[in-house]
N, C-alpha and C positions, 0 to 999 in steps of 0.2 A: 466482525465489523462493530463500532457502536453501537450497541443495537438501538438505544434511543434515538441518535442521530440520523443516521442515515435509513435504518427502518420506516421510522415515522415521514421520511421524507416521500419512500415511495409509496407509503398509505395515500398521500396528499401531493401529487404530480406539480402543484405549483411551489414545493419547496425545492426545485430544480437548480438554484442559485449557487448552491455548496456544489456543485458539479463543475461550476465553470472552468471549468477548466477541465554463513552458517557452514559449518565448517561441515562436509558430504559425509561425516560418519553420521549413526542413529544419533549420536549425541554432537549438535552442532557447536560451533566455537565461541568463547568467550570475547564478546567486542570490544575489546581494552585493545585494546591496543591494537611548375607551369607557368606562363604567364597569366596574371589574374584576367579575368573576363571583366569588360566593362558595362554588360547589361546589368540594369535593375530592374526591380518588379514595376510592372504596369502603374502609373498613380503616383511613384514615391518620386520624391524629389530630393531624396539620399543620393550620394554620389557613393562608389564603390574606395573600399580602405585598402590602402596599401598595406603589403608584408612587412612594414619595418619593426611590428613589433615582435615577430621570428627571428631570430640569430640563425645565422645558416646552418648549424646546428641542433637548432631547435633549443629552447628551455630546459635545464637539468630538473626545474623541480615546478610545482604547479599548487595554489592553495586553493580549495574550492571556497565561494561557488564560482565557477568559471566564467559565467555570465555577469559578474559584477561590472566588467568596463562597461556594458551596453545598456544592462537592465536591473531592475530590483526585482521582479519579478519573470519566470520566462519558463513557464510550467508544462508538462507534456510533451519535453521536447523528442523530435525527431531529426536525424543525421543521416545525412547522404555527402560521398564525396564527387565533386564534379568533376568533368573530364581536362579542367583547368587546374587540376591539381590541390584547390580549396574545399575544406570541409564546409557543409552550409547546415545551418542548425535552424530548425522552424519550432515555434511554437504556439499555444493556446492564445486565442485574442483576450488582450487585457493591457491597461495601460503599462508602459514599460517602467517608469521612474512613478515615487510618490510622489502625488500634488500635480500629476502631468494631467489627468481627467480626460485623456484619450484615448481611447481603446485602440488599437493595430490589429487587424485581422490577418492572423496567422505571422507573426513577426518573423525576421527571417535576419539571420547572422552568419557572418564567416570568419574563417581559423585556418590558417596553413597548420596548425600543429595541435588542434583539439582543444589547447587550454587559454589559446589570449583570441578572443571575438571580439570583433566590431558588428554593428547595425549596419545591415544595407538597405531596409525598406520592408514593406509588407506585403503579401503575396497579394492581397484585396484591398480596399479602400470602399470606404461608405459609397463612391460612383461607381464601383464595378464588382458589387458582390453578384454572387449568382441570381441571374434572372428568377429562378424558382424559389431564392430565398425571403422569406415575408419579411421584409424592411420593416413595413407599416408596423408589426407585431413585436419589432425589437429583435429579428433574428441575427446571432452570430456564429461564429465559426470555433470548433474545439478541436482539440486533439488531431492535430496532422500526424500525417506518414507520410514520408518521403522517398521514392523510389525511382531509380533508372531502370527503362523496359523498354525492349527493342529500339533502342535509339533517343527515347524520348522518356522527358521526367514527366513522373508521374504524382500529383500529389492528392491524398485521399483526406476528407476532413468531416468532420459532422458539422450539419444543418441544424440550428436547435430549431425554428421556427421555420416553414415551410407553405408555399403556396397549392399543395398537393390536396389537402383537405380543408374545409374551414373552421377546421378544430385548433386549439390551442396543443402545445406540447407535441408535436407529429414531428419528432425528429427524423433524420434522415443521413446517409451517408452521399455526398458527392465525391466529383473525381474534376481535377484540371490537370492540363499538359502543358508544358511550356520547353523550350528548345536547351535552354538553362537553369540550374538550380535558382538563379536570380530572377527568373521570370524573362518576358512578359507571361503571365498564367490566363490560362483561357477556360473556362469552366465548359464541362462536356454540354450543359444544355440542361441535365435530368437526374433524377437523384441515380445513385449504384444501387441502393440498397432503400427500398421507399420506407415511408413511416409503417409501422406493427402496431396493430390494435391489442391491446390489452382484453381485457376479460369485463372491465368496467363500462361507464357510460361514456358522454360526450369529454371528447380531452382525454382519455383513459390510454396511452400508448406506449407499449415496451420500449425501452433506452434503447436505441439503435445508435451508439455511442462507439468511438475508440477504435477506427478502422485501422488495419494492420494489413498490408499484401506479403504476399509469398505464392514463390513458383516451384512446384514439386520437382522431382526429379524427372519426371516425363514431360515437364514443360507446361502443363497444366497450371494455370494461374488461381490463387483463392486468395478469398479477403476474408480475416478474423473480425468482427464486432461484436459491440453488444455490453453489457453490464450491468448492476445489483438487480434491475429491475427486467428480467426478461432472460438474464444469462447470458455466458459467451458462445456466439456460433461461427461455423466457418461454413463457407458458402464458395461454389464455383463459378469463375470469370467467365465472360464471353473472353474471345481474343482480342478485343479491344481494350478490356477491364474495364469499361464503362458501364456493364450490367449484370448483376448476380443472373444466374442461371441455375437450374435445377433446386433440389429441396436443401436448406440447411442443414447442418449437425450442430447439436450442442455437443461442447468440448469442456466446457465449466461449467457449473450451477449457476442459477440467480441466487440474488440475497448473499452471494459471497464474492462476487471476482469481477472485475472489470479490468481494462487497458490491457487486454492479449498481445500478445507479440511472440513470430515463431521464429525459430531459431534451428537451423540444421547443423548438426556434428555427430560425428561417429557413429552414422547410420540410423541416428534418432532426430526426430523432430522434438524441440523442446517448447514448450508451451509457456512462457511467462506470463503471469495477470498479477494485479496488484489486487490488495482486500483492504478492509477498513474502512476509517470514515476519512476522506480525502481531505479535509478541510476543517479540523477543529482545533485551527490556532495552535496554541502552545502543547494542547492534548493531541495532536493527530497522531494516530498509529497506523497511518499508512503503511505498506509494506509491499516487498515483491516477492513472490512464489514461484514454483516452476513444478510441472509433471512433462512427463517425456512418453512418446509413441513411435512404433517403429512405421506408424501411418500417419499422414499430412493429418487427416481426418479422426483422428484419434483411435480407441479413447487413450487419456492421458493419464498417467497416474505417477504417483511420486516416490520417493527413495524407498517409504515402507509399502509400496505398494498399493496402495491406497486413491482408489479413482477420483478426481477430479470433479465428479459429475454426480457423485453420491450425496446424501445427505450430511453423512458423517466426512465431509470431502477433506479430502488430503491437501497438499503441497509444500514442498519441500522449499525451505526458508532461503532466498537469494540476498535478500538484505532488510534489517527491519531498525527501529531507532536502537541505538547503541548506549546512551547515557551522556553523549556529548551534545553539541549545541544544536545537532540535527534531529528534529524528529519528521514526521511525515515524508518518508524518504521511499518514492516511487513512481509509478507509470513511467517505464524504462524505455528505453531500445538499445540494440547493441549493435558496435561500432568494430572493427578490427583495424588496429594503427598497419603504417607498411611492414613493421616489424615483427607481424603475425599477433600480438599481443591483442585479446579482446579488452573491450572497455563498455561498460556498463555508464549508459546517460538517463538520466532521470531528475526529478527534481525534488526539493526537500525544504523544510519549513525551519527556520533559526527560530527557537524556544524564547528567544530574548528579544527577538522582534518577528512576530509571529505576523501582523497584517500589514496591506501596503500603504494605507494613509490613516486609518483610523482603528482604534479596538470594534473588533466584530465586524468588519468592512471586507474587504479582497483580501482571501490569505495571498502572504506573500512567498512565492514558491521559484526562486532560483533554479538555475540548470549548475548540476554539478557532475563530474565524473569520476569514477573509480574504477580501478582496475577487476577484471572479472576472470576469477579464476576457476579452472574444472578440474574437481579433486574426485577421484573413484566415480567419475562418470555423471558428476552434478556441478551446475554452479554456484560460485558462491563469491562476495564480494571481498578483497584482499583478504584472502583464506580465512573469512568470517569474522574477521574484525571492522566489517562494514563500512559507514560513512567516515569519509577524512575530514578532520577540520584543520590538523597541521600540514605543513610541507610534504609533497610525494614525491617520489620517481614519475617526469614526465613521460607520454607515451615514449617509445622506441629508447628509453632508459630504465625499464623497469629489469631487478634481477629476479632471484629462484623464489618461489611462492613459500612464504612464511604463515604454515597454520595456527591460527590464534587456539590457547589452551583452552581446556575443557574444564568447567568447575567441576570440582567434586567435594562432596560433603564431608566434614568431619565426623567424630563420633556422635553418634546419641546423648544428648543430655537427659537424662532421664528425669532430674528434677521438673523440668519446662516439658517434657512431653505427657502424654497420654494416652493408652492403647484404649479405653472404653472397655475394661473388660469387667468391671462391675456391674452398679447398679445406681450411679450417679457421677457426677464428672469428678474427677481428679480434683486436688489442690492446687489453686494459682489462677482460675478462672473467673472473670466477671464478664457481668454484662452490661452492654448497652442497651437501654428500655427493657420490656420484661423478656425473662427465660422463654426460653421455647426448646420443643423436644424433649426427649428421653434417652439416657442409655441403658440399653436393653438387647441381649443378645449379642453381646460384644462390639455393637457398633452405635455411636449416635444417630438417631435416627430422628431427624427433622423436617418436618413437612414445608415446604417451600411457603412463605408467608404472602399474605396479599400486602404488601408492604414494600417501600422501596428503602434505597439509599442513593437515590439520583438527584441532583441538584438542590432543590428546595422541597421537594419530596423526602425528608428524613425519617421516616418512620418504622421501617426497621430493626428488627433488633439484631445485635452483634455480638460474638462470643469473642472474648479477648483472652490474652495475658500479656502480660510485661515480656519486652523482647530483650536479651541480654545487649552490651553494648558491644560495639564490634562487628566481626563478619560470622553470619551464622544462615541457617539452612532450613527453613519450615517446609514439612512436607506431611501428604495427606492422600490415602485412597478413596476414591470417591463412588459409589453408587446411585445412580439418580434417574427414576424410570420417566425418561424425557421423550421415548420412543423414536423415531423418526418421521420425517416426509410431512407429517401436520404440523398446523400451526399450534404453537406453545407459548407465545411469546407472554413474559419473557422469563418464562422458569430458569434458575440458576442456581447453583452453590458453589463452594469453594472456597480458597482459602484467602486475606485479608490480611495487608498493612496498613495499621489505622492510626492516624493522627489526631482523627475528628470528623466528623460526617460530610465535611466539605474538602477534606485533605486525606485522601488514602488512594493504595492500588488496590487492585483483587484481581484474582484469578480465578475463573470461573469455567464450568462447564455449562452453555446456554443454550436455549433454546431461541432462535433467532428466525420467524417463520417457518419455512420447511426445512431450515438449515439445523444441525447441529453444530456446537462450534467451542473452540477453549479461548474465551476474551480473557484478554490481560488488559484491564482497565485505569485509567487514572483520572479521580478528578481533584480539581483545585481552585481557590479563588485566582480570578484574574482580572483586575481592572473595574473592581466594582460586580462583577459577574461569579458565574461560578462555571469553569470549563469542565467539560470531560470527554474523552474519546478515550480509543481501544486500539489494539493490536492482536493479532490471531497467532497461537503457536500451532501446535500439534493435531492430529485430529483426535477425538474423542471416541469412545467405546463404550461397551455397556460399565466395564469397570475402567477409571481413567486416574491416573497418579498424577498428583499435581505438585510441584515444588516453589517456591519464592527464595530466590538465592539472593541475601543482601550482604551489602558491601559498602564501607567507608570509601568515597573520593578522597585520596590523602591532600589531592591538591585541595580543594576546596569544602572538605568537611560533609557532603552531601550524601544523604541516603539514596543508594544505587540498588536498584531490585530487578531483578531479571528473573523471568517466570520459564518454565519448563515443564513438559507434560511426557506422558508415556503412555502406553496402552498395556505395556505387561510389567512393571515394575523395576524392568533391566534396561530397556534401552529408551534413551530419553530425548528428546529435541527439546533445546535450549532455543529460547525466542528473545524478543525485543527487551527494553531496558527503560524504567521508567525512573526517574529521581524525584526525590523530596526534600525540601530543605535542610539545612544542617541542623537547625535550631526542634526539627519538629521530633514531638517525644511520640516514638513510634511503640503501637502493643500490635499483637499480632494472634491472627486467630481464624474464627469459619464466619460463612454467612450460609443464608439458605432463604431467597428471595424471590419477587420479580414478577408473584402471581400464585394463587392458591391453584393446587392441583396434583403437584409432585411428591415425592419423597427421598430426602437427601439421607443418603448412609454413610457418615464418616467411619471409616473401619479403626483411624487412629489419628491422631495429630502429635509427629514428631519434631523435635527441634534439634538439628544439628552443628556443635562447633566446626569454625572452617582454619 
């Protein structure tokens, strides 16, 4: 994820506020392409809506965000279909509208057709929050999960501050029950999963966030929970669903994943989990990844067979930013419409309107839905095209799967490439700041600099060459001795598409605490500040191949840059897309920075025509 955004929040737990809230082949796809209940939640003055928005046959199309009719932001959505025939959606506690100034504690909306939604109230109010929530310390409720189990509706949620300890940050998982999804909701009276201490001093608690309920094939109930600080775990529940029992099992590594969600399909359990920084405004790279296992308790591995609990953790991309208006496409649920089609329900951020009220306030994260396809045994949104911004066939009206095409690099442009076979750099290179490293033994050997290219800290040297007009692909093979499991923050090396110290994208193999990741980051000026965020591609290895695929958006002239990684140079995983302005004067090249102590070896730099 964005190394400096979330990881520094982990180191200082006071920074919790930002979390308030592919084609299935080895080469992922190119992302272009009944009567209503009268019940309303306890303490709410809202009246239930009529289904007049839904025609008898339902709408033929929809356009994201589907929450626009009742809210500007509706993060961490969870959906259940009630016995009354309505779909009910629950979101994280936030104001619903810009300028409202009122926090809605787990707001509830409903729909007949999954696309026309109406607000019906809040699961809780200031007056009836769980008794063990420390309201004096500003406790909130986040990340709901809604299920119907044994004839009752269960709502699981994060309580951000509890009365269980006298310390700050002691978040825990709560549960409430109701006779209908619209309420009234009654808290169970105590945490389902209690606060979990970290290794530090007072106030150091692991992030007990993002609950998700599942029932195994033998009827045993489980709860998935956890986040970046601590990892994602699964624990067995007692028969009432009100208490975790036994020892939990880690199913996704810390410092990479959160928002776990389980789906059973074709004899496998699929773990969906989100990664990267959730809340970086216009540079939010939040995305959804998947692993699968025959057992509900794991181990979970991705399409390439890489575990989700190893330092170089895997994760098959389900959805990532694709270059349109939507970034931060994450924290999902999965629902199946009456026709049997699966849908991914998630939140995202409009890169042109990323904040709820003022710049750098609450990130505005409306609810989106898009078709979830299963190809070759793996989930991907819209056949690999990912988030939609234009009209789409509505639930119940979808047609055959259209798999998005995979980028294919053209021939190598030898004049703009360098095999690093001599004793010095080839022609055409230039440096920003002092030259670094040396060409020797058939590689550019470049120790990681104790310097940065991050926001106001622009001290690192950058090796660049002119980028051609039109479409191209830059590629390198990288070896870097970052090891595994140990803390090496934030040593990194890789490719960069550079239009200035504060306007670039970079694709790097990076050490983030105990993990090793391929981060595709973007930095840009925004409203008088510098915004930075990243998304994650495939797992790295001792040798990792990296690609930046550039194309020009024919509609607006923007530079679109898509990341791809490989562990063998043959099978490529194509990840998210970042855009840079049409008038950006791009150069492309290499970086090695983030802290002294490692050495990057670039075997070659090749520029391909497309």
